[in-house]
N, C-alpha and C positions, 0 to 999 in steps of 0.2 A: 493159535497161529505160531508156526515155527519160523525161524530165520535161516535163510540160506547163508553159505559161507561169504558170499558177496552178491550184491545186486548188480543189475546191468549197468555198466559204466560207459557203454559205447552206443547208446541209442541215438539214432540219426538226428532227432529234433531236440534232444536235451543238451546238445553241445553248444558251447559259446565261450569266447574269451574276451568279450566286450564288457567293460565296466559301465553299467547303466547310469551311474552318477545322478541319482535322484535329486541331489541338492541343486543341480543345474536347472532342473525343471521349474523351479520357483524363482530363478534369477532371470528376470525379463531382459536385463541388459546383456547378459551372456547369451541368452537364446537369440536375441536380435543380432548379435555379432556373428553367430555361426555362419550364416549365409553370406556374410561379407568377407569371409576368409577363404582365399583360394585353396587352402589346404584341406578344407572340409570336403568330405566325400558324400555324395548324394545317391541314394538308392531310389530309383524312380519306379513306381508301380503303375501299371496300366491294367485296370481291372484286377484280375487274379494273377497277373503275370508280371515278371521282371525280365530285364535283358540279361542274358547269360552268354558268356564266352566259353569256347571249348578248347580242349588240349592245352592246359588242364581246365576242367569245369570250374568256373568262377563267376561271381557277379560282376556285371559291368557297373562300376561305381564312377560317377563323373564329378566334375567340379560344379559348384553352384552357378545357377543362371539367374538373371534379374527377375524372371517371373516366378521363381520357386516360392517366394514369400506369399504369393497369392493362392497357393495350394495347401495352406495350413500344414506346414512342415512338422514332422514328428521327430523329436530327438531320441535316437536309439542308443547313444553312448559313445564311449571313447576307448580306443585301443592303440597302444604304442604312440600316444600323443596325437592321434588323428581322431577328429570328431565325425560321427556318422549321423546323417539325417535322412528320413524317408519323405517322399512327396508322392502324391497321386496325380495322374494326368491322363485322362481319357482311356481309350482301349488300344491294345496293340494291333497293328495292321501287318499284313503280309509283307509290305514293302519296308517295314521298319527294321527288318533284319534279314540276314542271309539264312534261309531255311535249308539250304542245300548241304550244309555241313562243311567239313574241311578244317584245317588248322585255323584257330581263331574265329571260326564262324560264329555269328551272332544269331540267337533265337530268343523268342519271348515264351517263357514257360512258367509254370506255377510251382509252388513248394512241393506238392506231391510228386511231381516228375523229377525234380532235381535235388531235393533235400538230402538224400543219402549220398550224393556225389560231391557235395560242397565240403570245403574244409571247415574247421570249427568256427572260425570267425564269421564266415559267410553264412553258415547254417544258422548261427544265432541271430544274425542281423535279419535274415529273411523270415525266420520263424516269428520274431517279435513284430516285424513290419506287417506280416500277414495277419497276425492276431489283432493288431491295432486297426487295420483296415476293416476286418470283419466286424469289430466292435463299433467303430464309427459309422459304418454303413447301416447298422441296426439300431443305433441309439442316438438318433439325431434330435429327439424331442424328450422333454422332461416327463418322466412317468407319473409325476404328481399332478401337473397342470397342463401338459401338452405343449408348452412353449418350446420353440426351437432353442436348443442349448448352444453355448459358446465353447469352442475348443480352447483350452488353456493348458499351462504347465507342459509345454512341448508335446502336446498330443496325448498326455496321460490323464487328463481330467476334462469332463464336460460340466459346465456350470450353467444353471438356469438363471437368466437375468430377471425373472419374475419373482420366484420364491427363494432364490439364493442357494438352493440345494446343489450338492456336488455329487457327481457320478463317476465312478472309476471303472476301468475295464474289468469285465467279468471273466472268471474262469470256473467252469462247472466240472466238478470231479465225476469221473466215471471209472468203474472197475472193468477190467478185461482179464479173462482167466483161461489158462490151458488146463482142461480137466482130463484126467486119465482114469481108466478103469483098472481092475485087478490084473489084466494082461498087458498093461502099459499101452493100451490103444488110446489115441487122442480123439477127443470129441470135436468134430468140425460141423458147421451148420451153414445153411444158405438163408439169408434174410429175405423177407417178402419182396422188397423193392429191387433186389439184386438180379443180375442176369443169371440164367441157368448155368450151373457149373462153377459159380464163384463160391468159394468156401472160406470160412474164417473161424476163429475161436469165439466163444460167447463174450458179450459185453453189455453193459447197461449203466445208466446214471445212478449215482448215489442219491437216495431220497433224503428229505429233510429230517434231521435228527437221527440219522443212521450212520453207523460206523462202516468203515471199508469192509471189514470181515463179514458183517451182517449183510451188506449189499451183495457180496460174492455169493453167499449161501442163498439169499433170496432170489437173485437173478437166475441162478442155475436151476433152482427148484421150479420157478415160474416158467422158464422157457423149455426145459426138457424133463421136468418131473423127477429129478434125482437129488439125493442129499449128498453134500460134499463135506469133507473134513481135511485135516492135514494141510491147511492153507500155508503157503510160503510166499511172502512178498518178494517180488523180483525187480521192481524199479518203476519209474514213471517217466513220462514225457508229455510235453504240450502237444495238443492236436487242434490247431486253430481253424477248424472247419465246422462251426465257426469259433468255438471257444471252450474246448474241453481240456482237462488234464487227465490223461489216461494212467491209471494205477494198476500195474500188472501183478497177477498172482498165478501160482500153480496150485492146483487142488486135486484131490483124489476122491473117488467114490467106489463103494463096494457094489453098486448097482450097475446093470448093463441095459435094462429095458428102458427105453426112452418114451416119454409122453410129450409130444411136441405141442407147443403153444402156437396154434395155427394163425393167430392174429399177428405173430411176430416172425415166425420161421416158416419157410417153405419145406425144409427138410433138415435132418440132423442124423449123423451116423458116427460110429467108431471107426477109426482108421489105424492100420498098422503102418510101419515105415515102408514095407514093401508095397502096400496098396497105394500109399501116397506117391511113391516114386513112379510106379507104373501109370497112375492117373495123370501125373504131370508130364511124363514122357509121351504119353499117347494123346495129350491135349484134351482130356475129358473134363478137366476142371482147372481153375486158376486159384491162386492164393493171394493174400494181401501183398502189396508192393514192399520193397526193402525199406521204405521210409517209415513204415508203421511199426508200432510196438507189437502188434499181432504177428507180424512176420518174425520178429525176434523171438517171441514165445514159441512159435512153431519150430523155428530153427534150433532153439535150445533142446526141445524134445527130440527132434530128429537127430541131433548129434553133430551138426555141421551145416554148411551152406546147402540150401535146398536146390534140387536139380533145376538147372536153367536160370537160377536167380543170382548166384554169386553171394558174397557176404553182405550182411545188412548194412554195414557202413565200411568205408575204406579202413583197412587195418595194416 
């Protein structure tokens, strides 16, 4: 594997300026005081969504309320002397915000829709809160004995009251790769569950006991039947849907004939930059959104912002 001059430093969901202050998580007195301080800011999640203000795009962060303590608040960290806490409360409703737009308009949206438009602080807060919500939703019971677990340490640990086991938020590594052929065409594919015309680069989970580089080689060979080399690591970002860390690579192959794994892919083809431009302009296919590391890999190969997309993150 070779190293690029520099890796991606501007990935939408890798940005943050909040100090997570892990020591506070074990300080019950400090955690209890957070919601009694009017200066604490609360990020309220309703299902997969949060309240967002427009012009500029930013999270609506509010002061604590008396009932917040009943929603198992999660401590997200501190920035510039301000503590940030997330709480979950029901589902967003149409009447909860102004969906019509306009200066300062309020809407309830998810991380996928707004992550690339937030500043570094808000992007980091929402990414962490989204990851915690997904983990808590799926890990409410002890995997050893099935007992309902208790949320402790400011939302960063679940403890079983029966056997005493402790469970931390999981992050599963996955590789994602931009593969090019000898003519510098990019390999793009459509997954089985995706709508017709949706294209992306290949990706897959790292298996037990497997290195990142071995996972790249294996996934490409399994899905399209070609061997790759000249791997270049490009960066990583969390993808909390529900709990992945995407590790991006470029790779090359001397082969052009594809053998598609039909259980995983609907189609796969090589694309030139002109073909990609025409397809996007004519609406024949779509690409991953600006919040994804897949978009950034395609954008790097393309040589600039993709037609109709704008840059991957504000620059």
